[in-house]
N, C-alpha and C positions, 0 to 999 in steps of 0.2 A: 321439200324433202319428202320422199315417197315413203308412205307407211305401209306396213304388212303386218298381217295378223295371222298366227297359226292356231286354228280352231280344231280341236281334236276330241274324239271319242275313244276310250280305253277301257275295255272291259277287264283286262288282266294285268295291264302295266306295259305291255309290249309297245303298243302304239303310243303310248305316253312317252317312253324313252326317246322314240323316233321324233316325235313333235317337239321335246325339249331341245333336242340336237338340232333340228330343222330351224328353230326359233333363235338358237344362238348363232347358227351360220348366217342367218338372214338379217339379224338384228331386229327381230319381229316380237310383237306382243304375244303373248300366249293366253289362250281360253280353253278350259276343260268344258266340254259339251258333257254335262253330268245329268243322268236321269233322277227324277224325283225318287224313284224307288230303284235304289242300287241293285244290280245283279249279283246274285250268288253263284257259287259254282254249279248248284243244281239247275239253276235257270239256264246257264250256259251249255248244259249237256246236249250237244246237237244230236247224239244218238238216242235221245229220248223225245219222241214226236210229242210229248205232253209238256215238255219243258218250256219255260217262258220264252226263251228265244226262238224255239221252233214255232210256237203258236204266233209270235209276233211276226216272223218271217212268212209265214203260211198266210198272213193277210196283209195285202198291199196298201190298206187303208189305215193300218194301225199306226198310231202315232203316240208313243210313250210321253208322258209328261215330263218336262224338264225341271231341275232344281235352279233355283237363283236367277239373276238377272241377266239378261243377253248383252252383249257388247254392241256398241254403236257401229255397226260394220260399215256404215256409208263413209265414216271417216277415213277408211283404208283404200289404198291403190290396189293392192294385192291381198286376197284372203286364200290362204291355204286350208283345205277341210281334210282331216285325216281320219281314219277309222279302220278297223280290223275287216277282212272280207268274210262276211256271212252268206252262204248260199250264193255266192258268187257276186254279191253286190254288197252296198254299204247297208248297215243296220239301221231299223226303222227310227232309232232315237236320232240318228243323223237326219233323216227326212224331216222330223219334227224340228230340229234346229233350222234347217234350209227353208222350211215352210215359213217360219217367223222372220228370217232375215232376208229371204229372196228379194222382197219389193224393194227394200234399201240397198241392196247389191246390184240389182238391175239400174235402179235409179242413178246411182252414183257411177256405173259403168266400170266397177271395179273388176280386175281379173279374178277368176276363181280357180284354183288349181287344186285337185284332189291328190291326195297320197294315201296309201294303204299299206297294212302289213297283212301276211298272210302265210299259212303253212304251206301252201301248194297251188293257189289260185292265182290269175293273173289280175290286173286291174281293169282289163278291157271292158268287161260286161258291166262292171260298177261305173265306168266312164260313160258307157252308152246309155245306162238306166239314169244317171243323174242328169245328162243332157236331154234326155226325153221328158223327165219329171220337171225340170227348171230350164226350159228353153230361152228363157229371157236372160239368162247370165251369162257373162262372157267366159265361157269354159277354156281353160287351158290344158294342153295335154297333161297327164298325171303320171305319178311314178309309184311303183311298189318299192318300198323301202325294207331292206332285208338285213 
């Protein structure tokens, strides 16, 4: 029997709602990608160049720490990875997650499917960015969920 995981990062609850609905639809397990230091409203102020999210997104090498243990992704046939679009791509905390699980995903050959929420951007640049950062993964076409 195929096993599916929906892993997601949600800063404000929007992506979480979409992830929960997707997990119900697919009969999937659900995993929240949780930063060790939760984001505050001030951290998420994209208009403030000194805000935490602005600083993180300005540094391609930034990898915010995660809270808690990670799932055994190698046990899944398909892993959906969800996030809000930040600066046209995935937030750096999603990269932290993928850095940690990419070896197991690549070894298992699991299909990896991005999904995103956004107030106005498409998922296209995020898909390109993810494929460039993690070329060993079996990326499938993603979706912008509204």
